[in-house]
N, C-alpha and C positions, 0 to 999 in steps of 0.2 A: 708203120703209123703214117697216115697221110697228113699232109699239111699244105696250106696254100702259101705261095710266095708272091710277093709283089716285086716284079723285076722292072727296074727303071733305067732308061737310057740316060745316064748322067751327062751325056754330050748334047742334050737338047738345048738349043739356043733360041733366044727371042728373035722373032722375025718381023714383028710389026707392033707398033704402038700408036694408038689414036687417042685424041683428046677432044672433048666437046663440052659446051657449057649451056646450062638451062636456067632461066630466071623465072621463078614461080611467084605470083603475087600472094600475099598473105590473105587469109579469109576475112580479116578486118585489120585496121591500123593497130600496130603493136609498139610498145615502149617498155623500157625498164628504168632503172635508177639513173641512167646517164645518156641513153640514146633512144631514138625512135626509128622504125623502119616499116616498109610496106611491101617488101619483096625479099626473096631468098634465092641466091644463086648456087647451083650445084655444078661442080666441075667433075666430069666423068672421064675416067681413063679405062681404055680397053687394050689389053696386051695379049698377043697371040704367040703361041709356041706349041710344038708337038700336037697340032690339031685341036688345041683347046684355047679358049679365050677367057682370061681373067678380068674381072672388073673391080675398080676401086674408085673412091670419090672423096671429095672434100667439099665443105660448104665455105666458099671463099669468093673473093672478087674475081672477075673474069681474067684479071692479070695472071692468076695462077695457071690458067690454061696457056697463056702466052709463054710463060717460063717453061712449061712442060714441052710445048711445041718447038721452041727455039733453042732450048738448052738441054733438057733432060732426055729427050728422044735419042740424041746422039750417044749419050752415056749408056742407055738401056739396050738399044738394039744390038743384037749379036752376042749378048751376055748369056752365060749358062743359067738356065731358068731355076735350077735348084739352089743357086748361091745367092739367096735374097740378101743376107747381111753384107756381102761384098758389093752388090749392086747399090744398095742404099748408102753404104759408106762412100762410094764414088759419087753418088748424086749430091751428098752433103758437101763433099770436096768441090764439086762443080759450082755450087752456089756460094762459095766462100766470099766472093767480092760483093754479092748481093746481101750477104748477112744470113746466117743460119737461123732465121726466125721469120715471123710474119708470113707474108704471101709466098715467099720462096720456099719456106719449110712446109707450108700447106701443099704446095705443088709436089714436093718430095713425098709427103704423106699420102697423097692420092695415088701416086705410082706404087709406093710400097704396099699399100692395101691391095692393089690389083695384083702385085707379084705374089702375095700370100694366097689370094684366091686362085690364081693360076697354078701355083705349085700344088695345092691341095687337089685341084681338079685333075691334073696330070697323074697324080697318085691314086685318084679315085676315092678320095677321103673327104669327109667334112673337115673343115679347118680345126674344129675343136678336137676331132680324133687325131689329126696330125700333130697338134700341139700337146695333146694329153690333157684330160679333164681333171680338175680338182673338185668340181661340183657339177650338178646336173642342170641347174636352172640359174637364171640371172634375176635377182631381185630388182625391181624398178620403182622409181617414184614419178608420179605424174607432175610435169613441170610446165608452167604457163603463168596464169594469173597475172597477166601483164598490167602495168600501171595505167594503160589506156582503157582498160575494161571498165564498164559500168558495174555496179554492184550485182546486177542481174547476171551479166556475163561471167563475172568472177565466180559467183556461187553456183551457177549452172555447170561450169566446167569442172569445178571441184566435186560437185555432187555426182556428175557422170563418172568420174574416175573412181570414187569410193563405191558407187553402185556396181562398177565393173570389177570390184575386188582389189583395187589398188589402195593399199593402206598407208602409203606415204605420199604426200603432195607438197608442192612448193609454189609460192607466189613471189612475184617481184615487188620490191619496195624501194623507196628512196628517191622518187622523182621530184627533186626540189623540195623534199619532205612532204609534198602533197601529191595526190594522184589525180591527173586529168580525167574528167568523166565523173569520178566520184567526188572530187573536191573535198577530200577527207584525209586526215592524217593517217600515217601508216598503221598506227595502233588500231584505228577504226577498221581498216581493211583486214588486219590480222584477226580482230574479233569477229568480223563477218565470216571469215574463212572458218574459224573454229566452230561457229554456230552450225555450219552445214556438214562438217566432216566428222562430227562426233569424236570418237576416241582415236581416229587415225593420226599418224605422226605428221606434224606440221613443220615444214621447212620454209625459210625466207632467204631471199637473195637480193642484196643491195647493189650488186655490180660495181662496188667500189665508190658508192655515192656519198658516204658519210666521212666526217672526220672521226678521229679516235673517240673523242668525248661524246659526239653525237651517237656513235654506234654503241657506246657503253650505256648511255641513257636509254636508247631504244631496246637494248637487250633486256634491261630490267623491266621495261614495259611489256615486252613480248613474253617474258617468263611467266607472267600471269595467265597466258593462254597456252602454256605448255609447248612453246616453240622449242625444238630440240636441235636445230641446225641453222646456223647463221653463215651464209655464204658471202664471201667478199664484202664484209662490213666496211672495209677500207680497200684501197687499191691493192691488188695482189703483189705489186712491186714494193709496197710499204711493209716490209717484213718485220721491222721493229714494231710498227703499229699492230700488226696481226699478233705478234708475240705478246704484246702488252694486253690486248683484248683477250687472248686465249687464257691468260693468267688471272684475269679479273672478271670474266663472264660468270653468270650464274652456272653452277656446276652441271646442270642438265643440258646446257647449250654447247654444241660442238661447232668449232670454227672449221669451215671448209674453203679451200682455194686450190688453184693450180691449173685451171682450164686454159690459161694463157701461157703455159709452159711449152717451149718449143724444143728443148733439148735437156739431156740428163743433168748437166751442171745446175740448171735453174731449179730443178726439183730437189737436188741435193742441198742447195743453199736454203731453200724453203724449209726443209726438214732440219738442217743444222741450226736454223734460227728458232726452232720450236714454234713455228708460225701457225701450224694447223693441227687439228685433231683428226681430220680426214683429208687425205691427199687426192686431188682430182687430176685427171689428164684426159686428153682428147686425141684419139688416133688420127683424126683428120688434120691435126696441127703438129703433133709432137714427133714427127718422123714415122707416122703410120703405125701399124701393128708392131713393127720392130721396136719403135720407141716406147709405145704403150706398155708392152711387156716388161721392158727394162724399168720403167717408172713404177709399175706394180710390184716388181721384185724389190725395188729400192724401198718402197713403203713397207713391205714385209720385213725388210732388214731393220727398219726403225720401229717395228712393232705397231704400225698404224694401219687402219683400214684404208682401202683404195676405192675410188669411185670414178666412173666414166662420165664425161660431159657430152651431151647431145648424141646425134648419129647412132641410135641404138642398134641398127642392123650391122654396122661396122664393128661394134664392140662386143656383140653377143658371144661369138666363139672365143675370142681372146680372153674375155672376162672369166669364162669357165675354166681357163687354164691357170688362173691365179689364186692361190690360197688366201691372199690378202684381200681379195675383192669383196666389197660390201654391197654396193647399190649402184644402179645405172640411172642416168637421167632419161626419162621417157618424154622427151621434149615435144610439145604440141606441134610446132612447125615441122619438125623433121619426121615425126611419125606420120603426119598427114602426107608429106611429100613421098616418103618411102612406101607407104601403103598404096599411093596413087601410081608411082612410077617403077616399082620393083615387084616382079613376080616372085613369090616366095616370102614376102614380108611376114614376119612372125609377130602378130599382135600379142600384147600382154594378156595373160589369163590368170586371174586370181593373184595379181601382183607380181607375176614372174613372166619372163620370156624364156622359151625353151626352143633350141634349134631343131630343125628337121634334119637328122643325120643321114637320111637317105639321099639328100641333095649334096653334091660335093662342094668344096670350097666354102664360101660365105653362105651358100644356099639361096642366093638371090640372083635374078637376071633382070637387066634393064629393059623396060618396055619402050622401045624406040618410037613406035607409032603413037603411043599415048603421050610421049614427051615432045613430039615434033613441034607442037604449037608454042612451046616454051624455049625452043632452041635459039641461041644467040648467033 
């Protein structure tokens, strides 16, 4: 009986790591419940070993690139490429004095993502094949609906998603309880959204803009329009507030939070507090794919669904490896950037992203020439 064997030189070590940053203007001014922005910065990591180059990235301040260049490079270079958990553990130890959160952990995350891409490429496998799949496709929700949008912009974006087969959509709410451009209460924006999406699932995201009582009042208003997901009604650090709201929400509305989690103890505290119905995590923040997988397994242990925040191309393969995974954020800014700057970007079809398993690793390659005008 014939069989194919994958023979790997376990002594392959990392011989180069490069970091660069690119700042891309938004297509129009954007805002949510608490901040406004007009640009997005992508920090790219490229790691070489065994004749292959792995790529990873985070959406972060350019300071993340400085941390990689001045601190993490020294940790990563010369390490055995197959030992991703060991490398990431040492990176987290390296940033101890900077704090294992925020920009420092986003830097670690970008490197970890590149390490997984590199390992899979050396093995000649797609990352989901390396990790082992629990499912074939990743369900997505269209995410945007910024509070800076006019009614026409809001409804056009939502209509485009629904017409493309995306049956879950999310809008931003909570900007001082009113929306610039619309000059209308959140309830009005939710009603406008429902009018154009038909029976699609409607999510809302306050980015922590409300007090507990404001959020509870809004939830009862939103229930009239069949809102079924209320993300960060209060700050994700306010676990008692999230717990209270989860217990007092209309039964059809799920509380989601976790995108600002940087390490496993944070997610455990959130779950122990009974703060969410859906746990979120972001592999560009929580220690890369290594941390993302752990958070997803933790959600599974608590019997809760798991969701990814932004950066859909980073999350696609890892999401397929998690039995607890529910839905991914198909964030407007990031899908626009990833489609523009990465060869192999997998657009959603009929509400799902599906990997091209003929391409090794994450299945994407950075378009350096196309990105040159945005380089910092």
